[in-house]
DSSP file (Angstrom, degrees, kcal/mol; ACC not computed):
  #  RESIDUE AA STRUCTURE BP1 BP2  ACC     N-H-->O    O-->H-N    N-H-->O    O-->H-N    TCO  KAPPA ALPHA  PHI   PSI    X-CA   Y-CA   Z-CA
    1    1 A X              0   0    0      0, 0.0     2,-0.0     0, 0.0     0, 0.0   0.000 360.0 360.0 360.0  48.9  -19.4   28.8   -8.9
    2    2 A X    >>  -     0   0    0      3,-0.0     4,-1.2     4,-0.0     3,-0.5   0.246 360.0 -33.0-108.2-134.8  -20.2   26.0  -11.4
    3    3 A X  H 3> S+     0   0    0      1,-0.2     4,-2.9     2,-0.2     5,-0.2   0.800 123.0  67.2 -62.1 -31.7  -18.3   23.4  -13.3
    4    4 A X  H 3> S+     0   0    0      1,-0.2     4,-2.4     2,-0.2    -1,-0.2   0.903 101.4  46.5 -60.3 -44.2  -15.2   25.4  -13.6
    5    5 A X  H <> S+     0   0    0     -3,-0.5     4,-3.5     2,-0.2    -1,-0.2   0.901 113.4  48.0 -67.8 -38.6  -14.4   25.3   -9.9
    6    6 A X  H  X S+     0   0    0     -4,-1.2     4,-2.7     2,-0.2    -2,-0.2   0.910 111.9  52.2 -68.7 -38.0  -15.1   21.5   -9.6
    7    7 A X  H  X S+     0   0    0     -4,-2.9     4,-2.1     2,-0.2    -2,-0.2   0.941 113.2  43.9 -63.5 -43.9  -12.8   21.0  -12.8
    8    8 A X  H  X S+     0   0    0     -4,-2.4     4,-3.0     1,-0.2     5,-0.2   0.912 113.9  49.4 -63.3 -44.7  -10.1   23.0  -11.1
    9    9 A X  H  X S+     0   0    0     -4,-3.5     4,-2.8     1,-0.2    -1,-0.2   0.899 109.9  53.1 -63.9 -34.4  -10.6   21.2   -7.8
   10   10 A X  H  X S+     0   0    0     -4,-2.7     4,-2.2     2,-0.2    -1,-0.2   0.899 110.8  44.9 -62.4 -42.9  -10.4   18.0   -9.6
   11   11 A X  H  X S+     0   0    0     -4,-2.1     4,-2.4     2,-0.2    -2,-0.2   0.916 114.1  49.7 -68.1 -43.4   -7.2   18.8  -11.2
   12   12 A X  H  X S+     0   0    0     -4,-3.0     4,-2.6     1,-0.2    -2,-0.2   0.910 112.5  48.6 -55.7 -44.3   -5.8   20.1   -7.9
   13   13 A X  H  X S+     0   0    0     -4,-2.8     4,-3.1    -5,-0.2     5,-0.2   0.885 108.9  51.8 -65.1 -40.4   -6.9   16.9   -6.2
   14   14 A X  H  X S+     0   0    0     -4,-2.2     4,-2.2     1,-0.2    -1,-0.2   0.916 112.7  46.7 -65.0 -40.8   -5.4   14.7   -8.9
   15   15 A X  H  X S+     0   0    0     -4,-2.4     4,-2.8     2,-0.2    -2,-0.2   0.911 113.4  48.4 -61.3 -42.6   -2.1   16.5   -8.5
   16   16 A X  H  X S+     0   0    0     -4,-2.6     4,-3.2     1,-0.2    -2,-0.2   0.923 112.5  46.5 -64.9 -46.2   -2.3   16.3   -4.7
   17   17 A X  H  X S+     0   0    0     -4,-3.1     4,-2.0     2,-0.2    -1,-0.2   0.881 112.7  50.9 -68.6 -35.1   -3.1   12.6   -4.7
   18   18 A X  H  X S+     0   0    0     -4,-2.2     4,-1.8    -5,-0.2    -2,-0.2   0.937 115.3  43.6 -62.7 -47.9   -0.2   11.9   -7.3
   19   19 A X  H  X S+     0   0    0     -4,-2.8     4,-2.7     1,-0.2    -2,-0.2   0.897 112.1  52.9 -64.8 -38.8    2.2   13.9   -5.0
   20   20 A X  H  X S+     0   0    0     -4,-3.2     4,-3.0     2,-0.2    -1,-0.2   0.867 106.2  52.9 -70.8 -33.9    0.9   12.3   -1.9
   21   21 A X  H  X S+     0   0    0     -4,-2.0     4,-2.3     2,-0.2    -1,-0.2   0.944 113.0  45.4 -62.5 -44.7    1.5    8.7   -3.4
   22   22 A X  H  X S+     0   0    0     -4,-1.8     4,-2.3     1,-0.2    -2,-0.2   0.915 115.2  46.4 -59.9 -46.9    5.0    9.8   -4.1
   23   23 A X  H  X S+     0   0    0     -4,-2.7     4,-3.4     1,-0.2    -2,-0.2   0.872 110.9  52.6 -64.6 -38.6    5.4   11.3   -0.6
   24   24 A X  H  X S+     0   0    0     -4,-3.0     4,-2.4     2,-0.2    -1,-0.2   0.914 110.2  48.0 -67.5 -42.2    3.8    8.2    1.0
   25   25 A X  H  X S+     0   0    0     -4,-2.3     4,-2.0     2,-0.2    -2,-0.2   0.949 114.6  46.2 -62.2 -46.3    6.2    5.9   -0.8
   26   26 A X  H  X S+     0   0    0     -4,-2.3     4,-2.4     1,-0.2    -2,-0.2   0.924 113.6  48.7 -62.7 -47.6    9.2    8.1    0.3
   27   27 A X  H  X S+     0   0    0     -4,-3.4     4,-2.7     1,-0.2    -1,-0.2   0.871 107.4  56.7 -58.0 -40.2    7.8    8.3    3.8
   28   28 A X  H  X S+     0   0    0     -4,-2.4     4,-2.4     2,-0.2    -2,-0.2   0.928 108.1  46.2 -61.9 -47.2    7.4    4.6    3.9
   29   29 A X  H  X S+     0   0    0     -4,-2.0     4,-2.4     1,-0.2    -1,-0.2   0.915 114.3  48.0 -65.1 -43.9   11.1    4.1    3.1
   30   30 A X  H  X S+     0   0    0     -4,-2.4     4,-2.6     1,-0.2    -2,-0.2   0.888 111.2  51.6 -62.7 -36.1   12.1    6.7    5.7
   31   31 A X  H  X S+     0   0    0     -4,-2.7     4,-2.4     2,-0.2    -2,-0.2   0.899 109.7  49.4 -69.9 -40.2    9.9    5.0    8.2
   32   32 A X  H  X S+     0   0    0     -4,-2.4     4,-2.4     2,-0.2    -1,-0.2   0.944 113.2  46.9 -63.9 -45.4   11.5    1.6    7.5
   33   33 A X  H  X S+     0   0    0     -4,-2.4     4,-2.5     1,-0.2    -2,-0.2   0.900 112.7  47.9 -61.5 -41.9   14.9    3.1    7.9
   34   34 A X  H  X S+     0   0    0     -4,-2.6     4,-3.1     2,-0.2    -1,-0.2   0.870 110.6  53.6 -68.3 -35.1   14.0    4.8   11.1
   35   35 A X  H  X S+     0   0    0     -4,-2.4     4,-2.3     2,-0.2    -2,-0.2   0.922 110.7  45.5 -61.5 -45.6   12.5    1.6   12.3
   36   36 A X  H  X S+     0   0    0     -4,-2.4     4,-2.6     2,-0.2    -2,-0.2   0.907 113.3  50.1 -61.1 -45.5   15.7   -0.3   11.6
   37   37 A X  H  X S+     0   0    0     -4,-2.5     4,-2.7     1,-0.2    -2,-0.2   0.941 111.1  48.0 -60.2 -49.7   17.7    2.4   13.3
   38   38 A X  H  X S+     0   0    0     -4,-3.1     4,-3.0     1,-0.2     5,-0.2   0.911 112.3  51.2 -55.7 -42.7   15.4    2.4   16.4
   39   39 A X  H  X S+     0   0    0     -4,-2.3     4,-2.3     1,-0.2    -1,-0.2   0.929 110.5  46.8 -66.4 -46.1   15.7   -1.4   16.6
   40   40 A X  H  X S+     0   0    0     -4,-2.6     4,-2.0     2,-0.2    -1,-0.2   0.903 114.3  48.6 -65.9 -39.3   19.5   -1.3   16.4
   41   41 A X  H  X S+     0   0    0     -4,-2.7     4,-2.4     2,-0.2    -2,-0.2   0.934 111.0  49.6 -64.5 -45.5   19.7    1.4   19.1
   42   42 A X  H  X S+     0   0    0     -4,-3.0     4,-1.7     1,-0.2    -2,-0.2   0.868 110.3  50.6 -65.3 -36.6   17.3   -0.4   21.4
   43   43 A X  H  X S+     0   0    0     -4,-2.3     4,-1.7    -5,-0.2    -1,-0.2   0.875 109.2  52.4 -64.9 -36.6   19.4   -3.6   21.0
   44   44 A X  H  < S+     0   0    0     -4,-2.0    -2,-0.2     1,-0.2    -1,-0.2   0.943 110.5  47.2 -60.3 -47.6   22.5   -1.6   21.8
   45   45 A X  H  < S+     0   0    0     -4,-2.4    -1,-0.2     1,-0.2    -2,-0.2   0.846 109.9  52.9 -67.3 -31.2   21.0   -0.3   24.9
   46   46 A X  H  <        0   0    0     -4,-1.7    -1,-0.2     1,-0.2    -2,-0.2   0.826 360.0 360.0 -71.3 -33.9   19.8   -3.8   25.9
   47   47 A X     <        0   0    0     -4,-1.7    -1,-0.2    -3,-0.2    -2,-0.2   0.449 360.0 360.0 -74.1 360.0   23.2   -5.3   25.6
């Protein structure tokens, strides 16, 4: 349970954070679109 596990964990973490950054960017775009959609829908309901 020495350096090999931490090395593996480090690689795993690097992959995860890289994937998370990509996911966060993607989710941000989706969130923006959802926000615009919600805005349009709420404006429709208000009118």
